[in-house]
MARVEXGU-924234 format. One record per residue (C-alpha): residue in three letters; chain; x, y, z. Coordinates in pm, 1 decimal, decimal comma, padded with zeros to 6 digits. Layout:
N
{lumdo ALA	bavo A	px X	py Y	pz Z}
...
This chain:
273
{lumdo MET	bavo A	px 00306,3	py 00954,7	pz 01675,6}
{lumdo VAL	bavo A	px 00541,0	py 00771,7	pz 01439,6}
{lumdo PHE	bavo A	px 00429,7	py 00453,1	pz 01259,4}
{lumdo ARG	bavo A	px 00663,8	py 00218,5	pz 01074,4}
{lumdo ILE	bavo A	px 00451,4	py 00053,7	pz 00805,2}
{lumdo LEU	bavo A	px 00575,9	py -00246,3	pz 00608,4}
{lumdo SER	bavo A	px 00416,3	py -00371,6	pz 00287,2}
{lumdo TYR	bavo A	px 00517,9	py -00730,5	pz 00215,4}
{lumdo ASN	bavo A	px 00406,5	py -00982,2	pz -00046,4}
{lumdo ILE	bavo A	px 00498,0	py -01312,0	pz 00118,7}
{lumdo CYS	bavo A	px 00444,4	py -01525,4	pz -00195,6}
{lumdo ARG	bavo A	px 00176,7	py -01795,2	pz -00216,2}
{lumdo GLY	bavo A	px 00084,0	py -01798,2	pz 00149,6}
{lumdo GLY	bavo A	px 00437,1	py -01821,6	pz 00288,2}
{lumdo ARG	bavo A	px 00400,2	py -02173,8	pz 00425,5}
{lumdo GLY	bavo A	px 00737,1	py -02330,6	pz 00504,1}
{lumdo ARG	bavo A	px 00913,4	py -01994,1	pz 00495,9}
{lumdo GLU	bavo A	px 00783,3	py -01853,7	pz 00825,1}
{lumdo PRO	bavo A	px 01128,6	py -01836,8	pz 00993,5}
{lumdo ALA	bavo A	px 01280,8	py -01648,6	pz 00698,5}
{lumdo LEU	bavo A	px 00983,8	py -01413,2	pz 00669,7}
{lumdo GLY	bavo A	px 00989,1	py -01357,1	pz 01044,3}
{lumdo ARG	bavo A	px 01354,6	py -01256,2	pz 01039,4}
{lumdo VAL	bavo A	px 01285,9	py -00997,8	pz 00769,1}
{lumdo ILE	bavo A	px 00987,7	py -00857,1	pz 00959,9}
{lumdo ASP	bavo A	px 01189,0	py -00841,6	pz 01283,4}
{lumdo ALA	bavo A	px 01471,2	py -00655,8	pz 01110,2}
{lumdo CYS	bavo A	px 01225,7	py -00388,2	pz 00991,9}
{lumdo ARG	bavo A	px 01092,2	py -00314,5	pz 01344,3}
{lumdo ALA	bavo A	px 00753,5	py -00247,6	pz 01187,8}
{lumdo ASP	bavo A	px 00452,1	py -00130,2	pz 01385,9}
{lumdo LEU	bavo A	px 00215,2	py -00245,8	pz 01112,1}
{lumdo VAL	bavo A	px 00270,4	py -00504,7	pz 00840,1}
{lumdo VAL	bavo A	px 00034,3	py -00513,9	pz 00542,0}
{lumdo LEU	bavo A	px 00065,3	py -00859,4	pz 00386,3}
{lumdo GLN	bavo A	px -00019,0	py -00967,8	pz 00034,2}
{lumdo GLU	bavo A	px -00067,5	py -01331,8	pz -00075,2}
{lumdo ALA	bavo A	px -00134,4	py -01404,4	pz 00292,3}
{lumdo THR	bavo A	px -00382,3	py -01676,5	pz 00200,6}
{lumdo ASP	bavo A	px -00302,8	py -01904,5	pz 00496,6}
{lumdo PRO	bavo A	px -00429,1	py -01773,1	pz 00834,4}
{lumdo GLY	bavo A	px -00208,3	py -02023,8	pz 01014,4}
{lumdo VAL	bavo A	px 00103,5	py -01870,2	pz 00864,0}
{lumdo VAL	bavo A	px -00013,3	py -01519,5	pz 00956,3}
{lumdo SER	bavo A	px -00080,6	py -01631,1	pz 01312,4}
{lumdo ARG	bavo A	px 00265,7	py -01785,6	pz 01344,4}
{lumdo LEU	bavo A	px 00431,7	py -01475,3	pz 01202,1}
{lumdo ALA	bavo A	px 00242,7	py -01258,8	pz 01451,9}
{lumdo ALA	bavo A	px 00346,2	py -01476,3	pz 01744,9}
{lumdo ALA	bavo A	px 00710,8	py -01485,4	pz 01638,0}
{lumdo ALA	bavo A	px 00723,2	py -01106,7	pz 01592,6}
{lumdo GLY	bavo A	px 00541,3	py -01032,8	pz 01919,7}
{lumdo MET	bavo A	px 00256,0	py -00857,5	pz 01741,2}
{lumdo GLU	bavo A	px -00046,2	py -00772,0	pz 01953,4}
{lumdo GLN	bavo A	px -00300,5	py -00817,9	pz 01675,5}
{lumdo HIS	bavo A	px -00323,1	py -00989,3	pz 01339,5}
{lumdo GLY	bavo A	px -00585,3	py -01071,8	pz 01080,4}
{lumdo SER	bavo A	px -00631,8	py -01270,0	pz 00761,2}
{lumdo ARG	bavo A	px -00894,9	py -01465,9	pz 00575,2}
{lumdo ASP	bavo A	px -00859,3	py -01808,9	pz 00424,6}
{lumdo GLY	bavo A	px -00812,9	py -01769,7	pz 00049,8}
{lumdo HIS	bavo A	px -00792,6	py -01388,8	pz 00063,3}
{lumdo SER	bavo A	px -00467,4	py -01218,4	pz -00029,2}
{lumdo LEU	bavo A	px -00456,6	py -00932,6	pz 00221,2}
{lumdo GLY	bavo A	px -00372,1	py -00972,9	pz 00588,0}
{lumdo PHE	bavo A	px -00195,9	py -00775,3	pz 00858,3}
{lumdo LEU	bavo A	px 00020,6	py -00783,1	pz 01170,7}
{lumdo SER	bavo A	px 00004,7	py -00496,1	pz 01418,5}
{lumdo ARG	bavo A	px 00224,3	py -00418,3	pz 01715,8}
{lumdo ARG	bavo A	px -00042,1	py -00182,5	pz 01853,8}
{lumdo ARG	bavo A	px -00412,1	py -00244,3	pz 01896,9}
{lumdo LEU	bavo A	px -00597,8	py -00110,7	pz 01593,7}
{lumdo THR	bavo A	px -00904,1	py 00107,3	pz 01632,2}
{lumdo SER	bavo A	px -01076,6	py -00102,2	pz 01364,6}
{lumdo PHE	bavo A	px -01004,6	py -00316,1	pz 01060,0}
{lumdo GLY	bavo A	px -01200,9	py -00473,3	pz 00779,8}
{lumdo TRP	bavo A	px -01200,1	py -00612,1	pz 00428,2}
{lumdo HIS	bavo A	px -01410,0	py -00434,2	pz 00166,3}
{lumdo LYS	bavo A	px -01493,9	py -00561,5	pz -00181,0}
{lumdo PRO	bavo A	px -01633,0	py -00285,9	pz -00406,1}
{lumdo ARG	bavo A	px -01904,7	py -00395,1	pz -00642,2}
{lumdo MET	bavo A	px -01694,6	py -00348,8	pz -00956,1}
{lumdo SER	bavo A	px -01379,1	py -00509,0	pz -00816,6}
{lumdo ARG	bavo A	px -01271,7	py -00872,0	pz -00820,6}
{lumdo HIS	bavo A	px -01047,4	py -00817,7	pz -00518,1}
{lumdo ALA	bavo A	px -01112,0	py -00682,9	pz -00169,6}
{lumdo PHE	bavo A	px -00899,9	py -00412,3	pz -00012,5}
{lumdo LEU	bavo A	px -00803,6	py -00397,3	pz 00354,0}
{lumdo GLU	bavo A	px -00880,8	py -00097,9	pz 00576,1}
{lumdo LEU	bavo A	px -00676,4	py -00057,4	pz 00894,6}
{lumdo GLU	bavo A	px -00750,7	py 00226,6	pz 01135,5}
{lumdo LEU	bavo A	px -00462,6	py 00348,7	pz 01349,2}
{lumdo PRO	bavo A	px -00483,9	py 00629,8	pz 01605,0}
{lumdo GLY	bavo A	px -00507,4	py 00935,8	pz 01382,0}
{lumdo ALA	bavo A	px -00461,6	py 00763,5	pz 01046,5}
{lumdo ARG	bavo A	px -00591,5	py 00494,0	pz 00812,4}
{lumdo VAL	bavo A	px -00394,1	py 00249,0	pz 00601,8}
{lumdo PHE	bavo A	px -00547,8	py 00084,9	pz 00297,5}
{lumdo GLY	bavo A	px -00387,5	py -00240,7	pz 00188,4}
{lumdo VAL	bavo A	px -00401,8	py -00314,3	pz -00183,3}
{lumdo HIS	bavo A	px -00326,4	py -00613,5	pz -00405,7}
{lumdo LEU	bavo A	px -00434,8	py -00556,2	pz -00764,5}
{lumdo ALA	bavo A	px -00474,7	py -00817,6	pz -01037,7}
{lumdo ALA	bavo A	px -00152,7	py -00988,3	pz -01141,9}
{lumdo VAL	bavo A	px -00005,3	py -01077,9	pz -01485,5}
{lumdo HIS	bavo A	px 00142,8	py -00810,7	pz -01707,3}
{lumdo ALA	bavo A	px -00083,3	py -00783,6	pz -02008,8}
{lumdo ALA	bavo A	px -00308,6	py -00523,1	pz -02167,3}
{lumdo TRP	bavo A	px -00632,8	py -00682,6	pz -02044,8}
{lumdo THR	bavo A	px -00509,6	py -00721,3	pz -01686,8}
{lumdo GLU	bavo A	px -00403,2	py -00355,8	pz -01683,3}
{lumdo ARG	bavo A	px -00759,5	py -00266,3	pz -01780,5}
{lumdo ARG	bavo A	px -00877,8	py -00484,6	pz -01492,3}
{lumdo ARG	bavo A	px -00641,7	py -00306,7	pz -01253,8}
{lumdo VAL	bavo A	px -00780,9	py 00027,0	pz -01369,9}
{lumdo VAL	bavo A	px -01134,6	py -00088,8	pz -01287,2}
{lumdo GLU	bavo A	px -01025,5	py -00220,7	pz -00946,7}
{lumdo LEU	bavo A	px -00841,5	py 00100,6	pz -00869,2}
{lumdo GLN	bavo A	px -01138,3	py 00314,7	pz -00971,2}
{lumdo ALA	bavo A	px -01359,1	py 00114,7	pz -00736,1}
{lumdo LEU	bavo A	px -01106,8	py 00149,8	pz -00452,4}
{lumdo LEU	bavo A	px -01068,4	py 00527,0	pz -00492,2}
{lumdo LYS	bavo A	px -01444,3	py 00569,1	pz -00500,4}
{lumdo SER	bavo A	px -01481,2	py 00361,3	pz -00183,4}
{lumdo ILE	bavo A	px -01225,5	py 00561,6	pz 00015,2}
{lumdo ALA	bavo A	px -01327,9	py 00904,3	pz -00115,6}
{lumdo ARG	bavo A	px -01490,9	py 00986,8	pz 00219,5}
{lumdo HIS	bavo A	px -01146,0	py 00975,8	pz 00382,4}
{lumdo GLN	bavo A	px -00986,7	py 01227,8	pz 00147,9}
{lumdo HIS	bavo A	px -00966,8	py 01492,5	pz 00420,0}
{lumdo GLY	bavo A	px -00810,2	py 01260,9	pz 00677,3}
{lumdo ILE	bavo A	px -00459,5	py 01121,5	pz 00711,2}
{lumdo HIS	bavo A	px -00430,1	py 00799,9	pz 00515,4}
{lumdo LEU	bavo A	px -00207,7	py 00605,1	pz 00280,2}
{lumdo LEU	bavo A	px -00241,1	py 00327,4	pz 00023,3}
{lumdo THR	bavo A	px 00018,5	py 00053,5	pz 00015,4}
{lumdo GLY	bavo A	px 00067,4	py -00288,2	pz -00136,3}
{lumdo ASP	bavo A	px 00145,7	py -00481,5	pz -00451,7}
{lumdo PHE	bavo A	px -00010,0	py -00287,0	pz -00739,7}
{lumdo ASN	bavo A	px 00124,0	py -00522,1	pz -01009,2}
{lumdo THR	bavo A	px 00177,5	py -00236,6	pz -01250,9}
{lumdo LEU	bavo A	px 00435,4	py 00023,8	pz -01350,8}
{lumdo ALA	bavo A	px 00462,0	py 00392,4	pz -01270,6}
{lumdo PRO	bavo A	px 00467,6	py 00647,9	pz -01554,8}
{lumdo GLY	bavo A	px 00805,7	py 00658,4	pz -01725,3}
{lumdo GLU	bavo A	px 00924,5	py 00326,2	pz -01584,2}
{lumdo LEU	bavo A	px 00994,1	py 00035,2	pz -01818,0}
{lumdo LEU	bavo A	px 00945,2	py -00338,9	pz -01800,2}
{lumdo ASP	bavo A	px 01201,8	py -00553,9	pz -01978,0}
{lumdo PHE	bavo A	px 00972,3	py -00822,2	pz -02117,5}
{lumdo THR	bavo A	px 01268,4	py -01040,2	pz -02212,2}
{lumdo ARG	bavo A	px 01336,9	py -01095,9	pz -01842,0}
{lumdo LEU	bavo A	px 00985,2	py -01224,7	pz -01774,4}
{lumdo PRO	bavo A	px 00918,8	py -01599,7	pz -01751,3}
{lumdo ARG	bavo A	px 00830,9	py -01751,4	pz -02089,1}
{lumdo ARG	bavo A	px 00467,0	py -01801,4	pz -01988,7}
{lumdo LEU	bavo A	px 00426,8	py -01431,0	pz -01908,0}
{lumdo ARG	bavo A	px 00609,8	py -01321,7	pz -02222,7}
{lumdo ALA	bavo A	px 00353,6	py -01520,0	pz -02421,0}
{lumdo LEU	bavo A	px 00065,7	py -01338,0	pz -02248,5}
{lumdo VAL	bavo A	px 00217,9	py -00999,9	pz -02333,2}
{lumdo TRP	bavo A	px 00252,1	py -01108,3	pz -02696,3}
{lumdo LEU	bavo A	px -00108,4	py -01233,5	pz -02707,6}
{lumdo SER	bavo A	px -00233,0	py -00899,5	pz -02571,3}
{lumdo GLY	bavo A	px -00070,4	py -00710,4	pz -02856,9}
{lumdo GLY	bavo A	px 00286,1	py -00680,9	pz -02738,6}
{lumdo LYS	bavo A	px 00232,2	py -00337,4	pz -02585,5}
{lumdo ILE	bavo A	px 00081,9	py -00237,8	pz -02252,6}
{lumdo ARG	bavo A	px -00046,3	py 00108,1	pz -02173,6}
{lumdo TRP	bavo A	px 00031,3	py 00150,6	pz -01803,9}
{lumdo ARG	bavo A	px -00251,0	py 00369,3	pz -01668,7}
{lumdo THR	bavo A	px -00321,2	py 00255,3	pz -01312,7}
{lumdo ILE	bavo A	px -00051,9	py 00453,0	pz -01129,3}
{lumdo GLN	bavo A	px -00120,8	py 00766,1	pz -01333,5}
{lumdo MET	bavo A	px -00483,1	py 00745,0	pz -01221,3}
{lumdo ILE	bavo A	px -00371,9	py 00747,1	pz -00856,6}
{lumdo LEU	bavo A	px -00145,3	py 01045,5	pz -00915,1}
{lumdo ASP	bavo A	px -00425,2	py 01228,6	pz -01096,2}
{lumdo GLY	bavo A	px -00643,4	py 01160,0	pz -00791,8}
{lumdo GLY	bavo A	px -00425,3	py 01382,5	pz -00575,2}
{lumdo TYR	bavo A	px -00179,7	py 01124,8	pz -00440,5}
{lumdo VAL	bavo A	px 00199,9	py 01124,8	pz -00432,4}
{lumdo ASP	bavo A	px 00418,4	py 00823,7	pz -00507,9}
{lumdo GLY	bavo A	px 00588,9	py 00799,9	pz -00168,3}
{lumdo PHE	bavo A	px 00909,0	py 00629,1	pz -00277,3}
{lumdo ARG	bavo A	px 00961,5	py 00842,2	pz -00586,5}
{lumdo SER	bavo A	px 00891,1	py 01167,3	pz -00398,1}
{lumdo LEU	bavo A	px 01177,8	py 01086,7	pz -00160,2}
{lumdo HIS	bavo A	px 01413,5	py 00912,2	pz -00404,7}
{lumdo SER	bavo A	px 01414,0	py 01068,4	pz -00749,6}
{lumdo ASP	bavo A	px 01748,6	py 00905,2	pz -00830,2}
{lumdo ARG	bavo A	px 01683,3	py 00546,7	pz -00715,7}
{lumdo ALA	bavo A	px 01506,4	py 00270,1	pz -00905,6}
{lumdo GLY	bavo A	px 01323,3	py 00116,3	pz -00609,7}
{lumdo GLN	bavo A	px 01274,0	py -00215,9	pz -00786,2}
{lumdo THR	bavo A	px 01104,1	py -00482,2	pz -00575,4}
{lumdo PHE	bavo A	px 01049,6	py -00783,7	pz -00802,0}
{lumdo PRO	bavo A	px 01171,3	py -01050,7	pz -00830,3}
{lumdo ALA	bavo A	px 01364,1	py -01046,2	pz -00504,6}
{lumdo TRP	bavo A	px 01662,6	py -01241,9	pz -00640,2}
{lumdo ASP	bavo A	px 01699,5	py -01015,9	pz -00948,9}
{lumdo PRO	bavo A	px 01492,7	py -00698,5	pz -00899,4}
{lumdo HIS	bavo A	px 01416,9	py -00523,8	pz -01227,0}
{lumdo VAL	bavo A	px 01064,3	py -00386,3	pz -01184,8}
{lumdo ARG	bavo A	px 00887,3	py -00178,1	pz -00917,8}
{lumdo LEU	bavo A	px 00548,6	py -00331,5	pz -00835,0}
{lumdo ASP	bavo A	px 00515,7	py -00232,4	pz -00467,5}
{lumdo PHE	bavo A	px 00410,9	py 00120,8	pz -00377,7}
{lumdo VAL	bavo A	px 00305,1	py 00363,9	pz -00106,6}
{lumdo PHE	bavo A	px 00079,0	py 00657,7	pz -00192,3}
{lumdo VAL	bavo A	px -00019,0	py 00947,5	pz 00031,6}
{lumdo PRO	bavo A	px -00243,5	py 01247,7	pz -00042,2}
{lumdo ARG	bavo A	px -00035,9	py 01534,6	pz -00179,5}
{lumdo ARG	bavo A	px -00147,3	py 01770,2	pz 00098,3}
{lumdo ILE	bavo A	px 00009,0	py 01547,2	pz 00369,6}
{lumdo ALA	bavo A	px 00312,6	py 01425,2	pz 00175,2}
{lumdo GLY	bavo A	px 00538,5	py 01585,3	pz 00435,4}
{lumdo LEU	bavo A	px 00417,1	py 01338,1	pz 00698,4}
{lumdo LEU	bavo A	px 00583,9	py 01054,2	pz 00507,1}
{lumdo THR	bavo A	px 00938,2	py 01089,8	pz 00637,6}
{lumdo SER	bavo A	px 01091,9	py 00783,8	pz 00472,5}
{lumdo CYS	bavo A	px 01009,0	py 00509,4	pz 00224,1}
{lumdo ASP	bavo A	px 01266,0	py 00244,4	pz 00136,5}
{lumdo VAL	bavo A	px 01296,3	py -00094,4	pz -00026,0}
{lumdo VAL	bavo A	px 01413,9	py -00339,0	pz 00239,9}
{lumdo ASP	bavo A	px 01741,8	py -00517,0	pz 00172,6}
{lumdo VAL	bavo A	px 01844,6	py -00714,4	pz 00480,7}
{lumdo PRO	bavo A	px 02016,5	py -01053,9	pz 00510,5}
{lumdo GLY	bavo A	px 01786,0	py -01333,6	pz 00396,4}
{lumdo VAL	bavo A	px 01527,2	py -01110,8	pz 00226,4}
{lumdo ARG	bavo A	px 01596,8	py -01250,9	pz -00119,5}
{lumdo GLU	bavo A	px 01523,6	py -01605,5	pz -00003,3}
{lumdo ALA	bavo A	px 01217,3	py -01526,4	pz 00208,7}
{lumdo SER	bavo A	px 00980,9	py -01424,9	pz -00074,6}
{lumdo ASP	bavo A	px 00973,3	py -01327,3	pz -00441,3}
{lumdo HIS	bavo A	px 00908,9	py -00958,9	pz -00350,4}
{lumdo LEU	bavo A	px 01128,6	py -00719,2	pz -00158,9}
{lumdo PRO	bavo A	px 00921,1	py -00543,8	pz 00110,4}
{lumdo LEU	bavo A	px 00867,3	py -00169,3	pz 00125,0}
{lumdo LEU	bavo A	px 00908,3	py 00009,6	pz 00459,9}
{lumdo SER	bavo A	px 00755,4	py 00353,8	pz 00517,4}
{lumdo VAL	bavo A	px 00754,6	py 00586,7	pz 00816,6}
{lumdo LEU	bavo A	px 00448,9	py 00805,3	pz 00872,4}
{lumdo ASP	bavo A	px 00468,0	py 01082,2	pz 01133,4}
{lumdo VAL	bavo A	px 00109,6	py 01141,7	pz 01247,1}
{lumdo PRO	bavo A	px 00030,5	py 01450,6	pz 01459,7}
{lumdo ASP	bavo A	px -00066,6	py 01346,6	pz 01812,1}
{lumdo GLU	bavo A	px -00416,1	py 01496,0	pz 01794,6}
{lumdo PRO	bavo A	px -00511,1	py 01540,3	pz 01427,6}
{lumdo ALA	bavo A	px -00881,2	py 01515,8	pz 01501,9}
{lumdo ARG	bavo A	px -00864,5	py 01793,0	pz 01762,3}
{lumdo ALA	bavo A	px -00652,8	py 02006,1	pz 01527,2}
{lumdo SER	bavo A	px -00902,1	py 01950,0	pz 01246,8}
{lumdo ALA	bavo A	px -01194,2	py 02037,8	pz 01472,5}
{lumdo ALA	bavo A	px -01017,7	py 02351,3	pz 01589,6}
{lumdo SER	bavo A	px -00954,2	py 02452,4	pz 01230,0}
{lumdo ALA	bavo A	px -01318,4	py 02393,2	pz 01137,7}
{lumdo LEU	bavo A	px -01433,0	py 02591,4	pz 01443,8}
{lumdo ALA	bavo A	px -01204,0	py 02878,9	pz 01351,1}
{lumdo GLU	bavo A	px -01340,6	py 02883,4	pz 00996,0}
{lumdo ALA	bavo A	px -01697,7	py 02875,1	pz 01128,7}
{lumdo SER	bavo A	px -01621,0	py 03163,0	pz 01364,0}
{lumdo VAL	bavo A	px -01478,5	py 03371,1	pz 01083,2}
{lumdo ALA	bavo A	px -01781,1	py 03293,2	pz 00870,3}
{lumdo GLY	bavo A	px -02008,1	py 03393,4	pz 01158,2}
{lumdo LEU	bavo A	px -01829,5	py 03725,9	pz 01200,3}
{lumdo ARG	bavo A	px -01871,7	py 03790,2	pz 00829,9}
{lumdo ASP	bavo A	px -02245,0	py 03728,9	pz 00866,7}
{lumdo LEU	bavo A	px -02259,4	py 03998,2	pz 01137,5}
{lumdo GLU	bavo A	px -02090,2	py 04258,4	pz 00922,6}
{lumdo PRO	bavo A	px -02331,6	py 04528,7	pz 00804,5}
{lumdo THR	bavo A	px -02422,6	py 04517,8	pz 00441,4}
{lumdo PRO	bavo A	px -02329,9	py 04825,4	pz 00240,3}
């Protein structure tokens, strides 16, 4: 089963820009849209209706919301004890998607906060490590080896970088990679920048998709969306991924476990020397 999954920061709730956002979402033909800064449930509801989505969800004042073309098995917001932000868990047939929006502002102390939030998230989803899942959203940080041109930041943000020491040690993404995940976009596009922010002059990649290394082959595409009107709809460019989920992963997993148990049982019956 193939799922088209869109991660989209709609900027400060999206109110007043619903038609423009809707056109971008329609152009992507997404099965599931993971929204960030979706703080207005009314906007999310209108986007769902315009796109013909069967299900949607959001919470007043919370950043993460979703639109789904297919009925989800389950969904929920989870706020780990050590995190200031909740993450969103969406269960599809055969796979889970975790929506993420980490602390904003590019400064040394906010990067430390993102590290804490990410640690809490990875600990919370550790029980799903053997299943098919992905993490997607606005991580508000840089991948190893990528650079941020501070001179292109708004003056207010440049001042915060200066106050934090003028140098930021980007650690959050490396922590995800060290946890056994693959940067979906970079794994498929080693020669493309993939910058997503700001939409009108992209010069930094803040939006990501991560999949466990052992199932990286199931992610068949991951691209920054550049369709007519996208640069006016929001301050982020959305990220569209395609995940090809085996039709019966649970049955395949059970069969594999049964086979291993059978082999183990045969070993137990072997005579000892």
